N, C-alpha and C positions, 0 to 999 in steps of 0.2 A: 734636395733641398733635407732640411731641421730648423725646428723651431716647437724651441720654450716659453710657453710665456707662463712667467714665475710668478709667484699672485703670495699671503698671507693663505697659510695650508691647502694649496691648490691643491686641483686632484687632474683627473686626467678622462677624455667621453671617449672611451673605446671601442669604437664601432666597425666594424668591420662587413662586407658579405657582398659576395655576384649571388645575382641570376644565375642559376643553371650551373652553378662551381661551387670550389671550394673557397673559402678566403682570401681577399688580397688587398693588396693597397689599404687607406685609412679614414676610421674617422675621420674627420680632419678639422670642426670647425673651430671659433674662435672664443675656444672656453681657453682655458687653464690647461697644459696638459701638454699632448702629442700634438703636431696639428703635420707631420708628415716625419715617417723613416727617411736617414740618407739616404737607400738604398730604393728603389725605382720597380720590385716585382711585379713579373704577371701571368696569370692565369696560369694552372699551368694548363685546367684543360678548358677555358672559352669555348661559350657557347659557338658552334658552329654558322651559318647562314651559308656554307657554302659548301660545298666538296673537291673533292679526286685530291690529285699527287702532292700540285704544286703549293697548294689551299697548304694540305697537314705538317709539308715540308717548311714551311714557310712561317706555323706558327707554331713549331716545332721549335724552329732558331729562336724566340720572342728570349727567354729563359739566359741562356751564354750567351750566345750572337743578333744580338737586336738589330745592330748597327747593317749582319747577312741578309737578315731579311726584309729590312727595309732595299736590299741592292738586288731581293728573290720579287719582293713588291710590286718593284716601279719596273723594273723589266719585264715580270709575268702579263703588269697594264699594258706594256705596252703590246701587249699582244692581245689582248682583249679577254686580259686574266677581270676583272672586272666587282663585283662585290664584292669577291675571297679577295681580290688585293689590296682595294683599298680596308679593309676590314685588317688583314692581318698590318697594313702599313703604318694606321694610324694607333695601332698597340703597339708595332714596335716607336714609334714616337711616343708613348708616358711611357712606354721601357728606357730608353734614354736619358728622357730630363723632361722631356717636351710635352708638359701633358696638356697643354693650352691647346696646340695644333691637332694634337691628339683627340684631342674632345673633340676639334673647328670636322675632321674627316671625317669622324662617325657619326655626328649631327647629321652633316650632311647624308653622312649613308643609309641613316635609317630615314633621312626624308624622301629618297630616290630610290631602294631599295625595293623591292616584290617582292621581298621574304615574310615569310609570317608573319603575321603580331609578333609573336611567344618572341619571332627573329630582330625583330624592333627592336623591342621592350630589352635584350638582354643588351644594344645597338649603344643608346641609349643609355644604361644604370655602370655602363661602362662611361659613357661621356660626363654624365653626371660626379662618378667619383675620382677623375679626374678633373674637374672643376676643380672640386674640394681640394685636391694638392694643390689651386693655387690660389685659395680664399675667394672663386667666386660662387656664391654659393646662390644665391639667386640662378645665377644662371642654372648652376648645379637642381634647383630645385624646381623651375620649368622640364630638367630634363629626365625629372624622378615622378613630376606630377604626367610630364604629360607617356611617359611608359607603364602611371600607373594608370593611365587609361589604355592600354593593353593589357596589365596583366596585374588584376586588380586585387587579386591575392599573394602579390611574387612580398613576402615578409623582405627582405631581400631591398628591394624600391620602400619600401615604408620607415626602412632603417636607414636609408641613405636619406632622403628625403629627411627622415627626422632630423639628421645631422645640419643639411643644410638650416633646416625653417631655426636652430637653435645657433648659427653663423647671423640672421640675420638677428634675434633677440626674439621669434618667437617662440614664446617655451613652451604655451599654451600646446599651440597644433603640434612641434614636437611632439610633446606628451599624449596627445590622439594617437599619432603615427608609431609612435615607439607602441601603447599598452593594445591599438588594435595588430600590434607584429606579437604584440605575448602572448594576442586573445587564438591567437592562428599558432605561434610553435612556443612558449610558453619554456620551450627549454632554452632558449634561446640568452646566458647569463651575460652575452654586451646589451643587447635592450637596455632589461633590470637595474648592470650598475651605470648605465645615463641616465636613463630615466632616475634611477635613485640619487644622480648628483644635478639633474633638470628641477629638484622633485625640492632637495637644499636650496637652488639658489632663487624657489621662493619661498624657503619658510617653513616648509614642510617636512619636518627630523622624523614626525613619526611615517608618513610615507619612503622618504629614504630606505628610513633604518630597516625597515620591513622588505624592500626590495633586495637590499644590499644583505637579511640575512637571505633572501633565498639563492640571491645566487652564489652567497658561500659553502648551504647548503650543498650546492651543486660541485663546486669547487673551490675544497678549502682551504687552497696555495692560492687560485687566482690574484698575481699580484692589482690587481687593477683594484677589484675591492677588495682589495683588502685598503690601500691607497684610500678610494674611500669610505670606509668605515672610519679610518684611524679618522680622516676630518671630518664626522661625525660626533663621537669620542671627542673630538678636542670643539668641537662644539657648545657640547655638553661638558664642555670642562672633564673626563673623565682622562686625567694628559697621560696617567698611566695606560690608559688601554688603547690611545692612539701607537703612545709611543713603541707595545707590541706591537698592534699593526703593525708603522710604518719602517717599523724591525724585522718582519714573517714578509713586504711583501721588498724589503730590501734580497734579503737573501732567498728567494724563489726562483727567480731573473735579475739579476747582480748583474748585466750587459745591460740593462731595456734601459726605456729613458722612464716607464717607470719608478722603474728604482733610484735615476741622478730624483727624479721630483719627490721622492721618499725622505733621499737623505737629508734633499735639501727642508721639505716641514722638518729634518728629524734637530737640522740644523735653528732653525727657528724657532722650536718648541726648548731648542736648548738654549735661546740668547735670551730667555723670558719676554715675558710683554710688552716691554718698552721698546724690545724690533716688531714684534707682532699687531705692527700698525701701517 
């Protein structure tokens, strides 16, 4: 599933994370920019709520053969696979392009599992990410909120809830969650970029610029940060600077949706003010 919402000099909100593992899935808010990638990747090391060879084999199949993972999970469930089988099946459904069904499986599992609180929180995190894929922001916010009750300091959960809140138009709440996340981990450049975009939407260009400057200090070639700085420069009348940033963003990752957005913004810039309405 790929969606691009294009508006005048628009920007992405590229947030992603995983409670207990490397980044997967995407920040999906109803903002201009990327809502989801064509592919639905699964986490390389999803948080474990069970153990055993069958569980590990099922999880290992997620990336390369999600249909095979479903077969393993179903067969295992028939012989008492329990929580491990349900977890793998939920993730496999998401990987197969059925995030709503997968989220339901994960939410039901979180409600009944005897796994520790952090395990339940990771299930709800994964469910929230899946809900964001299909624009179910309210459910995603509820999942992330429930997970934060069990893992109050988890940065990825804060960022995920911020995504849902932005979808729902709750921009101050989203900014608060992003700020809390950055207080715990100031290196999260994706949170800085997202907060900058939200500050811009509130007209706080000074705060948006400060966040983007920090993000670009961490990674001068970040396409998403360059895209957003170009928008800020365009807003303040620096069209030459905006062009430079969008050309840089397009060249930094030519095959990405961010590059497409930069290219569209450049086209709008070339079209002149009459087209930018």
